[in-house]
C-alpha positions in Angstrom: -63.6 9.5 -48.4 -61.2 12.7 -48.5 -62.5 16.1 -48.4 -61.6 19.0 -51.0 -59.4 21.6 -49.4 -60.7 24.7 -48.7 -60.0 27.3 -51.0 -58.0 30.0 -48.9 -55.9 26.6 -47.8 -54.7 26.3 -51.5 -54.1 29.6 -52.0 -52.3 29.9 -48.6 -50.3 26.9 -50.0 -49.5 28.6 -53.4 -48.4 32.0 -51.8 -45.0 32.3 -53.1 -42.6 34.4 -50.1 -42.2 37.9 -50.4 -39.1 39.2 -52.0 -36.7 41.2 -49.9 -34.1 43.2 -51.5 -30.8 43.9 -48.6 -28.8 46.3 -49.7 -25.5 46.6 -47.9 -21.5 47.0 -48.8 -20.4 45.2 -45.7 -20.5 41.5 -45.8 -21.2 41.0 -42.1 -24.2 43.4 -42.2 -25.7 41.2 -45.0 -24.8 37.9 -43.4 -26.8 39.5 -40.0 -29.8 40.3 -42.1 -30.0 36.7 -44.1 -30.1 35.4 -40.7 -32.8 37.3 -39.6 -34.9 36.8 -42.5 -33.8 33.5 -44.3 -36.6 31.6 -43.0 -39.2 34.5 -43.5 -38.5 35.7 -47.3 -37.0 35.3 -50.7 -33.6 36.8 -50.4 -31.8 39.0 -52.9 -28.8 40.9 -52.3 -26.6 43.7 -53.7 -23.4 45.4 -52.2 -23.6 48.8 -53.9 -26.0 51.3 -55.2 -25.5 51.0 -58.8 -26.2 47.2 -58.1 -29.1 47.6 -56.4 -30.9 49.9 -58.4 -29.8 46.9 -61.5 -31.4 44.0 -59.4 -34.6 46.0 -58.4 -35.4 46.6 -62.1 -34.9 43.0 -63.1 -36.0 41.1 -60.1 -39.1 43.7 -58.5 -38.5 42.9 -55.0 -41.6 43.7 -52.9 -39.4 45.8 -49.9 -35.9 47.0 -50.1 -33.9 47.3 -47.4 -31.4 49.9 -47.8 -28.1 51.2 -46.5 -27.1 54.7 -47.0 -23.3 55.0 -46.3 -22.2 53.0 -49.2 -19.1 53.3 -52.3 -20.4 55.0 -55.5 -24.0 56.4 -55.4 -25.5 56.3 -51.7 -28.3 54.9 -50.3 -30.0 58.3 -50.7 -29.5 58.4 -54.0 -30.6 55.2 -54.5 -33.7 55.4 -52.7 -34.5 58.9 -54.9 -33.6 56.6 -58.4 -36.3 54.0 -57.4 -38.8 56.4 -56.4 -38.3 58.3 -59.6 -38.4 54.9 -62.1 -41.9 54.5 -63.2 -41.0 50.6 -62.4 -39.9 50.6 -59.0 -41.9 53.8 -57.3 -44.1 51.6 -55.4 -41.6 49.3 -53.8 -41.1 50.2 -50.0 -37.7 51.5 -49.2 -36.7 51.1 -45.7 -33.5 52.6 -44.1 -30.8 50.1 -41.9 -28.4 52.2 -41.0 -25.8 53.3 -38.3 -26.7 57.2 -39.2 -28.8 58.3 -36.5 -28.9 62.0 -36.5 -32.6 63.2 -36.9 -31.5 65.1 -39.8 -30.3 61.9 -41.3 -33.7 60.1 -40.8 -35.6 63.1 -42.0 -33.4 63.1 -45.1 -34.4 59.4 -45.5 -38.0 60.3 -45.2 -37.7 62.7 -47.5 -36.0 60.8 -50.4 -38.9 58.4 -50.3 -38.6 55.9 -47.6 -41.4 54.6 -45.9 -39.3 53.7 -42.7 -35.7 54.3 -40.8 -34.0 51.5 -38.7 -30.7 52.2 -36.6 -27.6 49.7 -36.5 -27.3 47.7 -34.7 -30.8 45.5 -35.5 -32.9 43.8 -33.0 -34.3 41.2 -35.0 -38.0 40.9 -33.5 -38.0 44.2 -34.0 -36.7 44.7 -37.5 -38.9 41.6 -38.3 -42.3 43.4 -37.3 -41.8 46.3 -39.0 -40.9 44.4 -42.4 -44.2 42.6 -41.9 -46.0 45.8 -41.3 -44.9 47.9 -44.2 -45.2 44.8 -46.1 -48.7 44.4 -45.2 -49.6 48.0 -46.2 -48.5 46.6 -49.4 -51.0 44.0 -49.6 -53.5 45.8 -48.3 -52.7 48.6 -51.1 -53.0 46.2 -53.7 -56.2 44.5 -52.2 -57.7 48.3 -52.6 -56.4 48.5 -56.2 -57.9 44.9 -57.3 -61.4 46.2 -55.5 -61.3 49.4 -57.6 -60.5 46.9 -60.7 -63.7 45.5 -59.5 -65.8 48.1 -59.6 -64.4 49.6 -62.5 -65.3 46.4 -64.6 -69.2 46.1 -63.0 -69.8 49.1 -63.7 -69.4 48.8 -67.6 -70.6 45.2 -67.4 -73.8 46.8 -66.4 -73.8 49.0 -69.6 -72.1 46.9 -72.0 -75.2 46.1 -74.0 -77.0 49.3 -73.1 -77.3 53.0 -75.0 -75.7 54.4 -72.2 -71.8 55.8 -72.5 -69.3 54.5 -69.8 -68.8 58.4 -68.5 -72.2 58.3 -67.6 -71.3 56.3 -64.6 -69.1 57.7 -63.3 -70.1 61.2 -63.9 -73.2 60.3 -62.2 -71.0 58.7 -59.1 -69.3 62.3 -59.0 -72.8 63.9 -58.5 -73.5 61.4 -55.5 -70.3 62.0 -54.1 -71.2 66.3 -53.7 -75.0 65.3 -52.9 -74.1 62.9 -50.0 -71.2 65.3 -48.8 -73.6 68.2 -49.1 -76.1 66.4 -46.7 -73.5 65.8 -44.0 -72.2 62.4 -45.2 -68.8 61.6 -43.3 -65.6 61.8 -46.1 -65.5 57.6 -45.7 -69.1 57.1 -46.1 -68.9 59.8 -49.2 -66.0 58.1 -50.9 -67.8 54.9 -50.4 -71.1 56.0 -52.2 -68.7 57.4 -54.8 -67.3 53.7 -55.8 -70.6 51.9 -54.7 -72.7 54.2 -57.7 -71.4 53.0 -60.5 -72.5 49.3 -60.3 -75.9 50.7 -59.6 -77.1 48.7 -63.2 -74.8 45.4 -62.6 -77.8 43.6 -62.9 -78.5 44.6 -66.6 -76.1 42.0 -67.4 -78.9 39.3 -67.0 -81.6 41.4 -69.2 -82.0 40.0 -72.7 -81.0 42.1 -75.7 -84.1 42.1 -77.2 -85.3 43.3 -73.9 -82.5 46.1 -72.8 -82.6 47.1 -76.8 -85.7 46.8 -78.0 -86.1 50.2 -80.3 -89.6 51.0 -79.1 -91.6 51.3 -76.0 -91.3 48.0 -74.2 -94.7 45.9 -73.6 -95.8 45.3 -69.9 -94.6 41.5 -69.8 -91.0 43.0 -70.9 -90.9 45.6 -68.5 -91.7 43.6 -65.8 -88.1 41.4 -67.0 -86.4 45.0 -67.2 -87.2 45.7 -63.3 -85.5 42.5 -62.7 -82.3 43.9 -62.9 -82.4 45.8 -59.5 -82.9 42.3 -57.8 -80.0 40.7 -60.5 -77.7 43.5 -59.4 -78.3 43.3 -55.5 -78.1 38.9 -55.9 -74.3 39.6 -57.9 -73.1 42.3 -55.5 -74.3 41.0 -52.4 -71.7 38.3 -53.1 -69.1 41.1 -51.9 -68.8 41.2 -47.8 -66.9 44.3 -47.6 -69.1 47.7 -46.6 -68.5 49.0 -50.0 -70.4 46.1 -51.9 -73.2 46.0 -48.9 -73.6 49.6 -50.2 -73.4 48.7 -53.8 -76.0 46.0 -53.1 -78.3 47.8 -51.2 -77.9 50.9 -54.2 -78.7 48.4 -57.0 -81.8 46.7 -55.4 -83.7 49.9 -54.7 -82.5 53.4 -56.5 -85.7 52.5 -58.9 -87.8 53.0 -55.4 -89.3 56.3 -55.2 -90.3 58.3 -52.2 -94.5 58.0 -53.0 -93.8 54.1 -52.9 -94.3 53.8 -56.6 -91.0 52.8 -57.5 -89.8 49.3 -57.8 -89.4 46.0 -56.8 -90.5 46.4 -53.7 -92.6 49.7 -53.5 -90.9 51.0 -50.6 -92.0 54.5 -49.2 -90.2 57.7 -47.9 -87.6 57.0 -45.6 -87.6 53.2 -46.0 -85.7 53.5 -49.3 -82.0 53.6 -48.0 -80.8 57.3 -48.5 -78.1 55.6 -50.5 -80.3 54.6 -52.9 -82.3 58.3 -52.6 -78.8 59.9 -53.2 -78.3 57.3 -56.2 -82.1 58.1 -57.5 -81.7 61.7 -58.0 -77.9 62.1 -59.8 -79.4 59.2 -62.0 -82.1 61.0 -63.2 -80.1 64.6 -63.3 -77.7 62.7 -65.8 -79.8 60.8 -67.9 -81.9 64.1 -68.6 -78.4 66.2 -69.2 -76.8 63.5 -71.6 -77.0 63.0 -75.4 -79.0 59.9 -75.8 -79.2 58.3 -79.5 -83.1 59.1 -79.4 -82.7 62.4 -77.7 -80.9 65.6 -77.5 -79.9 66.5 -73.8 -81.7 68.5 -71.9 -80.6 71.7 -70.4 -79.5 72.0 -67.0 -82.6 74.8 -66.0 -85.0 72.3 -68.0 -83.7 69.2 -66.0 -83.8 70.8 -62.5 -87.7 71.7 -63.5 -88.4 67.9 -64.4 -86.5 67.1 -61.1 -88.1 69.5 -58.8 -91.4 68.5 -60.4 -91.1 65.1 -59.0 -89.7 65.9 -55.7 -92.5 64.6 -52.9 -93.4 61.4 -55.7 -90.1 60.2 -57.2 -87.3 62.2 -55.1 -86.8 62.7 -51.4 -87.9 66.9 -51.5 -85.0 67.2 -48.8 -82.6 66.0 -51.7 -84.0 68.1 -54.1 -83.1 71.4 -52.4 -79.6 69.8 -51.3 -79.4 69.1 -54.7 -80.5 72.6 -55.9 -78.0 74.8 -53.5 -75.0 72.4 -54.8 -76.0 73.3 -58.3 -73.1 75.1 -59.2 -70.6 72.5 -58.2 -72.8 69.8 -60.1 -72.6 72.2 -63.3 -68.7 72.1 -62.8 -68.8 68.4 -62.0 -70.7 68.3 -65.4 -68.4 70.5 -67.2 -65.1 68.5 -66.2 -66.6 65.2 -67.4 -67.7 66.5 -70.5 -64.3 67.6 -71.5 -63.0 63.8 -71.2 -65.7 62.7 -73.5 
């Protein structure tokens, strides 16, 4: 019996080598760089600046190694042209040149290069520096993919709901402001802003008959509805990054209440993760101040009266105090998002 290959092995076998565009008007230099990279990457060559730009548009390389002194347009101009084009603006450019003055190097970074290597090159060093920059490209791609997943999961949680899509992003901005106000680090502040929109992901597992019921839910239906917290946490827990760990935590606990009367675990006080306590306030405030099919939006003043009334029961009193302290910032966030609707 043969064992199926691990997905990571299959993906690795299907990975296409990265493409590098090498630009130099000296054939000997092109040959040297060919020898350095031929066993590691797909290589594309150009012998002048104009051709380099045409090739970059056609082949979209993952990285460009670019000489500066060339006939026609020079390397600085090529780099600036690549940066100005929406198709090629994110392709990293490394200058490989005999020009060694500090001013030359500074000019290279000014026009948008990510690195500057002087000739004659050292093969091991140039290989490592190219690998480093390609790794940064990969990291950026993964981050963009993760953000796309966040947006999709956030929208999925409200696909069959009556909430507008703007609600989850506005609420996330409130969470960011409150987390910052209570002293979270910038890294953690950004994390909760990205995790919060996924708080209702589990609603995709709730039947439409319950989710869209045009009346007060029965006791049995309410028990079904409450399961969205558990469903969402189980879905998000499949992600192992710190971001998805927080997202799963928020999904499970954002309906817990400070006095223990919430669900699904009936947690009390600081047993509820602070991330979920922050989301609870932001979520309720936004729900109160937004227009829904069954109600007009509440004023900020009336919404704050309701939140203050529930400090100590639904919400942690300390967080309510901080939320009230930053109310001018909250109002500014609200106004900014309303302009986008």
